[in-house]
Phi, psi and omega in degrees: 000132182279172183299324181296318178292321176299316180296317180295319178296318178296316178302311180299313182300310181293317183296310183294324176296316181297316180298312181300314182291327177294315181292314180292330178294339175266315186290318185295311177295325179296317177303310183299322181292308187281339180260006185055051181061036177084009181264343178054045180284322185257338180225143176286167177300321179298317179295322179294317178298319178301323179291322176294325182277348178280108185286007174262004182248284184298317178303325178291325175295321179291324176300317178300319179297312180297318178297323178294318177297318178302312180299313182296319183289322182275342181243033189304317183293316180294317180295322181298318178297317182289334185259010184303328184263358181246100187296321180295313177298322181297320179297314180294318178301311181299318181300310182299312183296311183297315182295315180293324175298318180294319178298314183297314182292311184289338178266004182052045180262129185268312187266139175300322179300316181297319178301311183287328177297315178295313180301313181296308184299318182288314187286326181294320177298318178298315180301314182297319178299315181294315180301319182296337184266357181286127178223184186298326181293335182276327187267005188301327174204165187295320181299316178297317180299312182299311180297315182296315181296314179300319178295316180297318179297313180302315180295315181296317180294319179298316181294320187265356186293344177304326177303324182285329176298327184271353184284130169218128178293129179246091185291336179294330179260013183292128180275102183294345174290343179279347179290122182250157178300132182295346175285340178281163172282146180293316183244130176255136183302323180303318180292317185292315186271006180054041178273131180278000000 
C-alpha cells in the first residue's frame, strides 16, 4: 500500500472515530437526562422520542460541542496553560487536539476552517439521520439505546464515507471571507437553522 492510501486510511479512521464519539458524547448524556436514566419517571417514552425528533434540541447541543472543539483547537496554547492543574479537562483537551491534528495531517488539510467545515457538514448529516430513526424500541433502556445508536452511526458512516474519499481541500478556491475570528463561534444557530 502506498503512502497516499495509508494517509487516506488514517484520515478515514481518525475522522470517523471523531464523528462517532462526538455524536455519542451528546446523545448518551441527553438520553440519561430526559429518561431519568431509563426509568421514565418525569416523561413518557413518547415525550422522550419527541425530544429526540425535535431538531431544536439535540442539534443545538451538538452545535455547542462543535463550537467547543473549535475554541479548544484554535486556542490550544492558552487553554493548555489554564488547564495545567485540571487532569480531567487536560485529558479531554488532549484528545480533541491530538485527534484533530491527526485528521488534519492525514487529510492534507491546511486551514482550521476547512477542517471544521468538513467535520460539521459530514457529522451534522449523520446526526440528523440517526435522530430520525430513534423510536420506542431503541429508548427502552440505556444499554439498548447505546447499542442501537452505535450501530446506526456505524451504518450511516459506512454508507456516507465515500464523500470523504472524494474530499480534497482546494485552497485555490478557498473563500478567505469565510475565515472567522477564532474568538467567534464556528457555528451560529442562525446559519444552521436558516433563520433570516
